[in-house]
C-alpha positions in Angstrom: 185.5 116.6 -6.0 188.8 114.5 -5.7 190.2 112.2 -2.8 192.4 113.8 -0.2 195.5 111.1 1.1 196.4 113.1 3.9 194.7 114.9 6.7 196.6 118.1 6.7 195.0 118.1 3.2 191.2 118.1 4.0 188.9 120.1 1.8 187.2 122.7 3.0 184.2 123.7 1.6 182.6 127.1 0.4 179.5 127.0 2.9 178.8 124.8 6.3 176.8 122.6 6.1 175.2 120.3 9.5 174.0 117.1 9.5 171.0 116.8 11.6 168.7 113.8 12.9 168.0 111.6 15.5 170.8 109.8 18.1 172.0 106.2 16.1 171.1 106.8 12.7 174.3 107.0 11.5 175.3 110.9 11.2 178.6 110.2 12.5 179.6 107.4 10.1 178.4 109.9 7.4 180.8 112.0 8.6 183.6 109.8 8.7 182.9 108.6 5.7 182.8 112.1 3.4 186.1 112.8 5.5 188.2 109.7 5.1 186.9 108.5 1.2 186.3 112.5 -0.1 189.0 114.4 1.9 185.8 116.8 3.2 186.7 118.3 6.5 184.2 117.3 8.7 184.0 118.0 12.4 182.0 115.8 14.8 180.3 118.1 18.1 180.2 114.8 20.0 183.9 114.6 19.2 185.3 118.1 20.5 183.4 117.3 23.5 185.2 114.2 24.3 188.4 115.7 23.4 188.2 118.5 25.5 186.8 116.8 28.5 188.6 113.6 27.7 185.6 111.5 29.2 183.2 109.7 26.5 180.3 111.2 26.1 178.1 108.0 27.5 180.5 108.5 30.5 179.9 111.9 30.7 175.7 111.6 30.8 176.0 108.4 33.0 178.2 110.2 35.3 177.5 114.4 35.1 173.8 114.3 33.4 172.5 115.4 30.3 172.9 119.0 31.4 176.3 119.4 32.4 176.5 117.4 28.5 174.2 119.9 26.9 175.8 122.8 28.7 179.4 121.6 26.5 177.7 121.2 23.3 176.4 124.7 23.8 179.5 126.4 24.5 181.0 124.5 21.5 178.5 124.9 19.0 179.2 128.8 20.0 182.5 129.0 19.0 182.1 126.5 16.0 179.4 129.0 14.7 181.9 131.4 14.1 184.4 128.8 11.4 183.2 128.0 7.6 183.9 125.1 5.6 183.1 122.2 7.3 180.8 119.7 7.5 179.2 119.5 11.3 177.8 116.4 12.8 175.7 117.5 15.1 174.0 115.2 18.2 170.3 114.2 18.2 169.6 116.4 20.7 171.3 119.8 20.2 169.0 121.0 18.4 166.1 121.3 21.0 168.1 124.1 22.3 167.0 127.4 20.9 170.1 129.0 21.3 172.2 126.4 19.5 169.8 127.0 16.4 170.2 130.8 17.1 174.1 130.3 16.8 173.7 128.1 13.4 170.8 129.1 11.1 172.2 131.9 8.3 175.7 130.0 8.8 175.0 127.2 6.8 172.7 124.2 5.1 171.0 121.8 7.5 170.8 118.3 6.1 167.8 116.4 8.1 168.7 112.5 8.2 164.9 111.0 8.6 164.2 108.3 10.3 160.6 107.1 10.8 159.8 106.5 14.5 159.1 102.8 13.6 162.9 102.0 12.1 164.0 104.0 15.1 162.1 101.7 17.9 163.6 99.0 16.1 166.7 100.2 15.6 167.0 100.8 19.7 166.6 97.1 19.8 170.0 96.8 18.5 171.9 99.8 19.8 172.3 101.8 23.0 173.3 105.4 23.7 172.6 106.6 26.9 169.7 108.5 27.4 167.2 105.7 26.1 169.5 103.8 28.3 168.4 104.9 31.5 165.2 105.0 30.8 162.9 102.8 32.3 160.6 102.9 29.4 162.1 102.7 26.8 160.1 102.9 23.6 158.2 105.7 25.5 161.1 107.7 25.6 161.9 106.7 21.9 158.3 107.9 21.2 158.6 111.5 23.4 162.2 112.1 21.9 160.8 111.5 18.6 157.4 113.4 19.0 159.9 116.5 20.1 163.3 116.7 17.8 161.4 115.6 14.4 159.4 118.3 14.2 162.6 120.7 15.0 164.4 119.0 12.4 162.2 119.4 9.7 161.6 123.4 10.5 165.7 124.6 10.2 166.0 121.5 7.3 167.6 122.7 4.0 167.5 119.3 2.9 165.9 116.0 4.2 167.5 112.8 3.2 164.9 109.7 3.8 167.0 106.8 5.6 164.6 104.1 4.4 168.0 101.6 4.4 168.6 101.6 0.6 170.2 105.0 0.0 174.1 105.0 1.1 173.7 108.2 3.0 177.2 109.0 2.5 176.8 109.5 -1.4 173.1 111.3 -0.8 174.7 113.9 1.3 177.7 114.1 -1.0 175.3 115.1 -3.8 173.6 117.3 -2.7 177.2 119.1 -1.1 178.2 118.7 -4.8 175.5 120.5 -6.0 175.5 123.1 -3.7 179.2 124.5 -3.8 178.3 124.1 -7.6 175.8 126.9 -7.3 178.3 128.9 -5.3 180.3 129.2 -7.7 177.9 130.5 -10.3 
């Protein structure tokens, strides 16, 4: 894929790709890099929620609650599920609602950025996320969410990239996209 200088000339793909994984593992960073470095059309669901509400995600969760946030997320996922040709960045909890999975299944490839529980526990010593920050026992909350979400991510995923800190995750995602786009040409 060639680089594209202008935002208006982003590359639309033949398929949709949904980047999934636990919060804080770099999904949004991967998306920004795919867009900036490769010109691929990327839609970050959390960013759309911020645009629609005019409020940052962490503020929404702190002031209006996670349920309000998840309702907004579901409305946007339903809306974007009709589009084609994008890489979508899904929030860590987006697939915890069965209806979101139903909206997206069959409409693209799921790429799971897998990060081990041990690495997540270490990661959350250095980063903040509203759902974790409000917890009295952060380690237990991370473990609980991981145990709930990891099986869902694995069940829906078409491709799993192991985030071991050694790979360039954006390049791994790009390789998978290029491989799938080429197979569509045949």
